[in-house]
Residue frames as qw, qx, qy, qz and C-alpha x, y, z in Angstrom:
[[0.182, 0.388, -0.015, 0.903, 89.37, 116.57, 90.36],
 [0.278, -0.644, -0.624, 0.346, 88.02, 118.51, 93.33],
 [0.074, 0.568, 0.109, 0.813, 86.66, 122.03, 93.24],
 [0.383, -0.474, -0.611, 0.505, 86.52, 123.53, 96.72],
 [0.003, 0.763, 0.276, 0.584, 84.42, 126.65, 97.06],
 [0.437, -0.293, -0.451, 0.721, 85.76, 129.07, 99.67],
 [0.036, 0.668, 0.344, -0.659, 83.16, 131.78, 100.29],
 [0.525, 0.780, 0.171, -0.295, 82.33, 132.06, 96.61],
 [0.207, 0.747, -0.585, -0.240, 85.86, 131.49, 95.25],
 [0.992, 0.096, 0.003, -0.081, 86.44, 128.12, 93.58],
 [0.224, -0.692, 0.678, 0.107, 89.79, 126.54, 94.43],
 [0.855, 0.323, -0.346, -0.215, 91.22, 123.55, 92.56],
 [0.359, -0.529, 0.762, -0.098, 92.83, 120.38, 93.82],
 [0.858, 0.221, -0.377, -0.270, 93.41, 116.86, 92.57],
 [0.547, -0.500, 0.651, -0.164, 94.42, 113.74, 94.47],
 [0.817, 0.353, -0.414, -0.189, 96.05, 110.74, 92.77],
 [0.471, 0.315, -0.772, 0.289, 97.66, 107.56, 94.03],
 [0.762, -0.573, -0.211, -0.217, 97.46, 106.06, 97.49],
 [0.719, -0.029, -0.390, 0.574, 99.60, 105.97, 100.59],
 [0.338, -0.596, -0.290, 0.668, 100.88, 108.76, 102.86],
 [0.325, 0.896, 0.299, 0.054, 99.84, 112.17, 101.45],
 [0.506, -0.214, 0.168, 0.819, 102.36, 114.45, 99.76],
 [0.236, 0.896, 0.279, -0.252, 101.38, 118.02, 98.80],
 [0.603, 0.138, 0.323, 0.716, 103.12, 119.31, 95.67],
 [0.071, 0.925, 0.197, -0.318, 103.54, 123.06, 95.07],
 [0.676, 0.289, 0.273, 0.621, 105.23, 124.22, 91.88],
 [0.253, -0.276, 0.004, 0.927, 106.47, 127.63, 90.91],
 [0.361, 0.648, 0.232, -0.629, 104.35, 130.45, 89.56],
 [0.407, 0.520, -0.487, -0.572, 103.36, 129.83, 85.96],
 [0.398, 0.150, -0.890, -0.163, 103.90, 126.08, 85.95],
 [0.664, -0.313, 0.256, -0.629, 102.05, 125.42, 89.22],
 [0.840, -0.131, 0.495, -0.178, 101.06, 121.72, 89.39],
 [0.825, 0.559, -0.082, -0.025, 102.40, 121.16, 85.86],
 [0.047, 0.776, -0.618, 0.117, 105.94, 121.44, 87.22],
 [0.451, -0.304, 0.817, -0.191, 105.48, 117.89, 88.56],
 [0.812, 0.322, -0.068, -0.481, 103.76, 116.37, 85.49],
 [0.653, 0.437, -0.618, -0.031, 106.69, 114.10, 84.62],
 [0.125, 0.299, -0.834, 0.447, 107.49, 113.00, 88.16],
 [0.620, -0.144, 0.282, -0.718, 103.89, 112.53, 89.38],
 [0.901, 0.095, -0.300, -0.298, 103.40, 109.10, 87.73],
 [0.579, 0.278, -0.678, 0.357, 106.54, 107.93, 89.55],
 [0.128, -0.255, 0.576, -0.766, 105.21, 109.15, 92.90],
 [0.674, -0.141, -0.051, -0.723, 101.59, 107.97, 92.70],
 [0.800, -0.036, -0.593, -0.087, 102.28, 104.22, 93.13],
 [0.543, 0.000, -0.618, 0.568, 103.91, 104.99, 96.49],
 [0.074, -0.278, -0.446, 0.848, 102.18, 108.07, 97.95],
 [0.187, 0.783, 0.593, -0.014, 98.93, 109.99, 97.66],
 [0.344, 0.061, 0.172, 0.921, 99.83, 113.01, 95.53],
 [0.049, 0.821, 0.501, -0.269, 97.87, 116.21, 96.16],
 [0.326, 0.217, 0.272, 0.879, 98.08, 118.96, 93.54],
 [0.034, -0.788, -0.519, 0.328, 96.41, 122.32, 94.01],
 [0.297, 0.454, 0.212, 0.813, 96.00, 125.81, 92.54],
 [0.146, -0.463, -0.451, 0.749, 95.58, 128.96, 94.63],
 [0.286, 0.826, 0.454, -0.175, 93.06, 131.63, 93.70],
 [0.111, 0.872, -0.197, -0.434, 93.96, 133.88, 90.78],
 [0.111, 0.563, -0.753, -0.322, 95.93, 131.20, 88.90],
 [0.057, -0.090, 0.989, 0.100, 95.60, 127.85, 87.18],
 [0.286, -0.355, -0.797, -0.397, 92.24, 126.12, 87.41],
 [0.158, -0.521, -0.605, 0.581, 91.11, 128.13, 90.42],
 [0.178, 0.905, 0.387, -0.013, 88.93, 131.21, 90.01],
 [0.544, 0.278, 0.073, 0.788, 90.79, 134.07, 88.33],
 [0.179, -0.913, -0.261, -0.259, 88.90, 136.81, 90.17],
 [0.547, 0.135, -0.304, 0.768, 91.20, 139.40, 91.74],
 [0.261, -0.839, -0.261, -0.399, 88.94, 141.47, 94.03],
 [0.483, -0.859, 0.129, -0.108, 90.99, 143.50, 96.45],
 [0.337, 0.665, -0.648, 0.156, 94.22, 141.70, 95.62],
 [0.935, -0.236, -0.265, 0.014, 95.81, 138.72, 97.37],
 [0.201, -0.788, 0.555, -0.175, 98.65, 138.05, 99.78],
 [0.349, 0.309, -0.882, 0.069, 100.91, 135.10, 100.50],
 [0.222, -0.002, 0.801, -0.556, 98.76, 134.38, 103.55],
 [0.693, 0.273, 0.055, -0.665, 95.61, 134.34, 101.41],
 [0.686, 0.352, -0.592, -0.234, 97.12, 131.53, 99.37],
 [0.119, 0.206, -0.895, 0.378, 98.27, 129.70, 102.50],
 [0.500, 0.113, 0.510, -0.691, 94.67, 129.92, 103.71],
 [0.728, 0.329, -0.306, -0.517, 93.55, 128.46, 100.37],
 [0.469, 0.285, -0.835, 0.042, 95.74, 125.43, 100.95],
 [0.161, -0.050, 0.794, -0.584, 94.33, 124.94, 104.45],
 [0.663, 0.237, 0.163, -0.691, 90.80, 125.02, 103.00],
 [0.682, 0.361, -0.554, -0.313, 91.78, 122.45, 100.37],
 [0.274, 0.223, -0.900, 0.257, 93.39, 120.06, 102.86],
 [0.388, 0.052, 0.614, -0.686, 90.36, 120.34, 105.16],
 [0.728, 0.304, -0.069, -0.610, 88.04, 119.54, 102.24],
 [0.675, 0.338, -0.646, -0.113, 90.18, 116.54, 101.28],
 [0.843, -0.508, 0.024, -0.174, 90.26, 115.44, 104.94],
 [0.757, 0.278, -0.335, 0.487, 94.06, 115.55, 105.05],
 [0.515, -0.851, -0.078, 0.058, 95.15, 116.46, 108.57],
 [0.420, -0.702, 0.454, 0.353, 98.90, 115.93, 108.03],
 [0.835, 0.532, 0.091, 0.108, 101.09, 115.58, 104.94],
 [0.596, -0.289, 0.282, 0.694, 104.62, 115.78, 103.67],
 [0.328, 0.897, 0.093, -0.282, 105.25, 118.81, 101.46],
 [0.629, -0.035, 0.412, 0.659, 107.40, 119.10, 98.34],
 [0.242, 0.931, 0.204, -0.185, 107.70, 122.57, 96.84],
 [0.638, -0.002, 0.268, 0.722, 110.02, 124.33, 94.42],
 [0.210, 0.430, 0.269, 0.836, 110.69, 127.77, 92.96],
 [0.234, -0.348, 0.131, -0.898, 108.21, 130.40, 94.19],
 [0.760, -0.350, -0.432, -0.336, 106.01, 127.58, 95.47],
 [0.602, -0.032, -0.601, 0.525, 108.60, 127.08, 98.19],
 [0.050, -0.229, 0.284, -0.930, 107.54, 130.34, 99.79],
 [0.682, -0.289, -0.207, -0.639, 103.98, 129.06, 100.09],
 [0.838, -0.147, -0.521, 0.063, 105.13, 125.76, 101.62],
 [0.419, 0.113, -0.507, 0.744, 107.53, 127.44, 104.06],
 [0.277, -0.270, 0.150, -0.910, 104.87, 129.92, 105.18],
 [0.792, -0.258, -0.338, -0.440, 102.28, 127.13, 105.56],
 [0.761, -0.059, -0.569, 0.304, 104.72, 125.02, 107.59],
 [0.206, 0.172, -0.431, 0.861, 105.55, 127.95, 109.87],
 [0.457, -0.228, 0.056, -0.858, 101.88, 128.76, 110.45],
 [0.900, -0.123, -0.012, -0.419, 100.63, 125.16, 110.67],
 [0.068, 0.567, -0.819, 0.058, 103.58, 123.10, 111.94],
 [0.559, -0.076, 0.758, -0.327, 101.34, 120.28, 113.16],
 [0.785, 0.482, 0.224, -0.317, 100.06, 119.67, 109.64],
 [0.564, 0.704, -0.430, -0.035, 103.46, 119.30, 107.93],
 [0.937, -0.315, 0.127, 0.089, 105.26, 116.06, 108.73],
 [0.654, -0.202, 0.345, 0.643, 108.23, 116.73, 106.46],
 [0.297, 0.901, 0.063, -0.311, 109.17, 119.69, 104.26],
 [0.654, 0.013, 0.435, 0.618, 111.18, 119.42, 101.05],
 [0.179, 0.930, 0.188, -0.260, 111.79, 122.80, 99.49],
 [0.613, 0.518, 0.041, 0.596, 113.96, 125.00, 97.29],
 [0.502, -0.353, -0.330, 0.717, 116.15, 127.56, 99.10],
 [0.054, 0.425, 0.205, 0.880, 114.22, 130.63, 97.99],
 [0.343, -0.627, -0.650, 0.260, 112.88, 132.29, 101.13],
 [0.087, -0.816, -0.122, 0.559, 113.74, 135.94, 100.57],
 [0.619, 0.733, 0.201, 0.200, 114.15, 138.02, 97.45],
 [0.606, -0.127, 0.074, 0.782, 117.55, 139.40, 96.48],
 [0.005, -0.589, -0.056, 0.806, 117.92, 143.10, 95.76],
 [0.085, 0.178, -0.633, -0.749, 117.51, 142.34, 92.07],
 [0.189, 0.334, 0.919, -0.094, 114.16, 140.61, 92.67],
 [0.286, 0.715, 0.370, -0.520, 111.90, 143.58, 92.03],
 [0.177, 0.609, -0.456, -0.624, 113.81, 144.42, 88.86],
 [0.058, -0.068, 0.957, 0.277, 113.53, 140.84, 87.62],
 [0.281, 0.513, 0.744, -0.323, 109.79, 140.92, 88.30],
 [0.318, 0.746, 0.049, -0.583, 109.40, 143.94, 86.07],
 [0.068, 0.442, -0.741, -0.501, 111.59, 142.41, 83.35],
 [0.164, 0.164, 0.970, 0.072, 109.44, 139.24, 83.28],
 [0.289, 0.658, 0.564, -0.406, 106.20, 141.22, 83.25],
 [0.224, 0.713, -0.235, -0.622, 107.43, 143.57, 80.50],
 [0.028, -0.259, 0.878, 0.401, 108.62, 140.60, 78.43],
 [0.223, 0.358, 0.904, -0.070, 105.25, 138.89, 78.74],
 [0.274, 0.741, 0.341, -0.509, 103.27, 142.01, 77.94],
 [0.185, 0.689, -0.398, -0.577, 105.41, 142.76, 74.87],
 [0.285, 0.393, -0.802, -0.350, 106.15, 139.32, 73.42],
 [0.828, -0.107, -0.216, -0.506, 103.71, 136.91, 75.05],
 [0.875, -0.367, 0.269, -0.165, 103.85, 133.44, 76.61],
 [0.921, 0.293, -0.077, 0.245, 106.38, 131.91, 74.23],
 [0.301, 0.699, -0.364, 0.537, 109.00, 134.51, 75.11],
 [0.536, -0.606, 0.384, -0.445, 108.33, 133.92, 78.80],
 [0.992, -0.071, 0.096, -0.050, 108.64, 130.16, 78.31],
 [0.767, 0.449, -0.207, 0.408, 112.04, 130.55, 76.69],
 [0.015, -0.728, 0.383, -0.568, 113.25, 132.95, 79.36],
 [0.707, -0.482, 0.359, -0.373, 112.21, 130.71, 82.24],
 [0.988, 0.124, -0.011, 0.094, 113.60, 127.61, 80.50],
 [0.511, 0.623, -0.334, 0.490, 116.94, 129.42, 80.15],
 [0.275, -0.640, 0.446, -0.561, 116.85, 130.16, 83.88],
 [0.808, -0.308, 0.309, -0.396, 115.54, 126.81, 85.09],
 [0.963, 0.233, -0.132, 0.001, 117.27, 124.17, 82.97],
 [0.730, -0.473, 0.316, 0.378, 120.65, 122.61, 83.57],
 [0.026, -0.693, 0.438, 0.572, 123.57, 123.65, 81.39],
 [0.275, -0.086, 0.875, 0.389, 123.45, 120.57, 79.16],
 [0.251, 0.545, 0.797, 0.073, 119.82, 121.19, 78.20],
 [0.060, 0.675, 0.168, -0.716, 119.60, 124.96, 77.83],
 [0.282, 0.574, -0.392, -0.662, 120.49, 125.04, 74.13],
 [0.159, -0.069, 0.964, 0.202, 119.45, 121.50, 73.25],
 [0.381, -0.236, -0.655, -0.609, 116.39, 120.05, 71.52],
 [0.423, -0.449, -0.754, 0.225, 115.21, 118.93, 74.96],
 [0.161, -0.350, -0.296, 0.874, 115.51, 122.49, 76.23],
 [0.221, -0.003, -0.381, -0.898, 113.49, 123.75, 73.28],
 [0.441, -0.349, -0.783, -0.268, 110.80, 121.15, 74.02],
 [0.344, -0.451, -0.619, 0.543, 110.69, 122.26, 77.65],
 [0.011, -0.205, -0.015, 0.979, 110.35, 125.93, 76.61],
 [0.357, -0.156, -0.559, -0.732, 107.39, 125.10, 74.37],
 [0.470, -0.414, -0.778, 0.053, 105.77, 123.00, 77.09],
 [0.264, -0.366, -0.445, 0.773, 106.26, 125.79, 79.59],
 [0.135, 0.040, -0.200, -0.970, 104.73, 128.41, 77.30],
 [0.457, -0.306, -0.685, -0.477, 101.63, 126.23, 76.87],
 [0.458, -0.442, -0.682, 0.359, 101.36, 125.80, 80.66],
 [0.135, -0.209, -0.186, 0.951, 101.75, 129.55, 81.18],
 [0.275, -0.142, -0.417, -0.855, 98.90, 130.25, 78.78],
 [0.548, -0.414, -0.695, -0.211, 96.65, 127.92, 80.79],
 [0.571, -0.388, -0.576, 0.438, 97.74, 128.99, 84.26],
 [0.208, -0.620, -0.262, 0.710, 97.81, 132.78, 84.36],
 [0.379, 0.861, 0.287, 0.179, 96.88, 135.92, 82.50],
 [0.565, 0.241, -0.073, 0.786, 99.70, 138.23, 81.54],
 [0.157, -0.731, -0.107, -0.656, 97.63, 141.17, 82.81],
 [0.707, -0.677, -0.009, -0.202, 97.86, 139.73, 86.35],
 [0.856, 0.155, -0.299, 0.393, 101.45, 138.54, 86.13],
 [0.226, 0.531, -0.335, 0.745, 103.01, 141.63, 87.69],
 [0.575, -0.552, 0.139, -0.588, 100.60, 141.49, 90.65],
 [0.972, -0.197, -0.122, -0.028, 101.32, 137.82, 91.35],
 [0.737, 0.267, -0.290, 0.549, 105.10, 138.19, 91.08],
 [0.057, -0.660, 0.237, -0.711, 104.93, 141.25, 93.30],
 [0.794, -0.515, 0.047, -0.321, 103.53, 139.12, 96.15],
 [0.953, -0.060, -0.097, 0.280, 106.41, 136.66, 95.91],
 [0.543, 0.484, -0.184, 0.661, 109.08, 139.31, 95.46],
 [0.217, -0.710, 0.172, -0.648, 108.07, 141.24, 98.59],
 [0.858, -0.472, -0.069, -0.187, 108.14, 138.32, 101.02],
 [0.234, 0.553, -0.721, 0.346, 111.06, 137.70, 103.40],
 [0.870, -0.323, -0.243, -0.282, 110.46, 134.42, 105.20],
 [0.349, 0.451, -0.685, 0.453, 113.64, 134.34, 107.30],
 [0.402, -0.296, 0.555, -0.666, 111.62, 134.25, 110.53],
 [0.901, 0.061, 0.001, -0.431, 109.44, 131.44, 109.14],
 [0.744, 0.364, -0.548, 0.119, 112.47, 129.33, 108.20],
 [0.075, 0.418, -0.693, 0.583, 113.85, 129.78, 111.73],
 [0.627, -0.171, 0.401, -0.646, 110.57, 128.40, 113.15],
 [0.827, 0.187, -0.438, -0.299, 110.69, 125.16, 111.14],
 [0.462, -0.488, 0.690, -0.268, 111.11, 122.20, 113.47],
 [0.932, 0.181, 0.259, -0.180, 109.95, 119.32, 111.26],
 [0.668, -0.130, 0.529, 0.507, 112.46, 117.32, 109.18],
 [0.347, 0.871, 0.014, -0.347, 113.45, 119.68, 106.38],
 [0.678, -0.055, 0.500, 0.536, 115.38, 119.18, 103.16],
 [0.280, 0.719, -0.219, -0.597, 116.44, 121.34, 100.25],
 [0.727, 0.208, 0.598, 0.265, 116.09, 119.49, 96.96],
 [0.215, 0.860, -0.152, -0.438, 117.83, 121.27, 94.11],
 [0.863, 0.445, 0.065, 0.229, 119.36, 120.46, 90.76],
 [0.663, -0.425, 0.110, 0.607, 123.11, 120.99, 90.69],
 [0.449, 0.103, 0.423, 0.780, 123.37, 122.79, 87.36],
 [0.114, 0.700, 0.501, 0.496, 122.22, 125.96, 85.63],
 [0.056, 0.506, -0.105, 0.854, 121.52, 129.51, 86.72],
 [0.611, -0.514, 0.094, -0.594, 119.22, 128.39, 89.51],
 [0.875, -0.013, -0.478, 0.073, 121.25, 125.33, 90.51],
 [0.743, -0.637, -0.088, 0.185, 123.11, 124.50, 93.68],
 [0.717, -0.042, 0.102, 0.688, 126.41, 125.47, 92.09],
 [0.172, 0.763, 0.198, 0.591, 125.27, 129.03, 91.26],
 [0.296, 0.189, -0.460, 0.815, 126.85, 131.59, 93.64],
 [0.406, -0.338, 0.078, -0.845, 123.53, 133.08, 94.75],
 [0.858, -0.257, -0.301, -0.328, 122.16, 129.65, 95.63],
 [0.652, 0.062, -0.580, 0.484, 125.28, 128.60, 97.51],
 [0.002, 0.228, -0.369, 0.901, 124.68, 131.66, 99.66],
 [0.638, -0.265, -0.114, -0.714, 120.93, 130.95, 99.98],
 [0.842, -0.126, -0.525, -0.019, 121.52, 127.32, 101.00],
 [0.462, 0.095, -0.558, 0.682, 124.05, 128.37, 103.64],
 [0.231, -0.238, 0.218, -0.918, 121.68, 131.03, 105.01],
 [0.767, -0.231, -0.325, -0.503, 118.78, 128.56, 105.07],
 [0.781, -0.082, -0.576, 0.228, 120.87, 126.05, 107.04],
 [0.197, 0.187, -0.474, 0.837, 121.94, 128.71, 109.53],
 [0.475, -0.216, 0.088, -0.849, 118.29, 129.50, 110.21],
 [0.917, -0.080, 0.036, -0.389, 117.14, 125.85, 110.13],
 [0.134, -0.633, 0.762, 0.026, 120.09, 123.69, 111.27],
 [0.672, -0.011, 0.731, -0.117, 118.36, 120.32, 110.74],
 [0.651, 0.645, -0.055, -0.398, 118.12, 120.97, 106.99],
 [0.699, -0.084, 0.609, 0.364, 119.52, 118.29, 104.67],
 [0.318, 0.657, -0.308, -0.610, 120.61, 119.15, 101.13],
 [0.727, 0.182, 0.653, 0.113, 119.70, 116.74, 98.33],
 [0.137, 0.641, -0.378, -0.654, 121.28, 117.56, 94.97],
 [0.832, 0.402, 0.379, -0.051, 120.20, 116.15, 91.61],
 [0.429, -0.387, 0.490, 0.653, 123.29, 115.88, 89.36],
 [0.198, 0.034, 0.665, 0.719, 123.26, 117.29, 85.82],
 [0.015, -0.684, -0.694, -0.226, 119.81, 118.85, 86.23],
 [0.030, 0.564, 0.033, 0.825, 118.59, 122.42, 86.57],
 [0.009, 0.125, -0.623, 0.772, 117.93, 123.91, 89.97],
 [0.496, 0.170, 0.424, -0.738, 114.15, 124.16, 89.73],
 [0.728, 0.346, -0.277, -0.523, 113.63, 121.94, 86.68],
 [0.079, -0.358, 0.930, -0.031, 115.20, 118.72, 87.95],
 [0.524, 0.211, 0.754, -0.334, 111.77, 117.05, 88.11],
 [0.647, 0.661, 0.049, -0.378, 111.20, 117.98, 84.46],
 [0.373, 0.698, -0.593, -0.146, 114.65, 117.16, 83.08],
 [0.306, 0.261, -0.902, 0.159, 115.47, 114.12, 85.23],
 [0.684, -0.368, -0.022, -0.630, 112.17, 112.80, 86.65],
 [0.909, -0.108, -0.403, 0.021, 113.36, 109.25, 87.39],
 [0.545, 0.175, -0.477, 0.667, 116.51, 110.38, 89.19],
 [0.188, -0.388, 0.221, -0.875, 114.64, 113.12, 91.05],
 [0.794, -0.334, -0.171, -0.478, 111.86, 110.77, 92.19],
 [0.844, -0.020, -0.478, 0.243, 114.42, 108.21, 93.36],
 [0.327, 0.199, -0.443, 0.810, 116.00, 110.86, 95.59],
 [0.331, -0.327, 0.090, -0.881, 112.78, 112.53, 96.75],
 [0.751, -0.283, -0.435, -0.408, 110.53, 109.55, 97.54],
 [0.685, -0.168, -0.612, 0.358, 112.54, 107.89, 100.32],
 [0.169, 0.070, -0.367, 0.912, 113.01, 111.22, 102.07],
 [0.441, -0.252, -0.138, -0.850, 109.32, 112.19, 101.77],
 [0.811, -0.270, -0.450, -0.258, 108.30, 108.82, 103.20],
 [0.581, -0.741, 0.256, -0.219, 110.57, 109.26, 106.18],
 [0.073, -0.632, 0.771, 0.027, 113.60, 107.31, 105.06],
 [0.883, 0.061, 0.403, -0.234, 111.74, 104.12, 104.10]]
């Protein structure tokens, strides 16, 4: 574990495995825990770098003056400098994709390959969803949030299954460790306000969308079909890698072996 102090704010990062570096960025709430099941499958082949930005997870929770997406991108640059990682492949999902896309647009020389989820701008319903999630957490707590996000993230076969229930409980426990409900609305507000269309258009490195096929956030959902098409119009070199029978943002949780088998060769440059 590495604690990197940036002008009095402690940031968190952890490096496991060996080989070419791969930076993992999960969605808000799960953060690095989104890759817990797939990480052991990656570490024998690549150097896995997990991290938490300020305000969440194992980084300092101080919130003086508020944060921005660029503040968190700066946090990642500080972490990579401290770990002496000049260049890396990036794999991000859910809201973490916005951080990776913004980092890649600002620091193109540091990102060798970018694997992301197609969320780069918030739909009109985004602000309303933010308030729904925050109200749910404030009223009913982490377990209710875990079940809501599991319902959104899992594939259709797992939503109402014992496996889905297990994922919801795991997620609620991660939420309780990774953020305070009092700060939830502020954090989600940062993600919901960002439109990264211009950043996507500036991406020149090899780029892929990795997404589970199923569920409300899957590749087959109408909103994501539109998002994938828009992403490819802005970034024509984008490949689309779909994980069958898995949720859009939870494929690495539901189907870690299948997801790793698809992700690893691409992250290593087609080896």
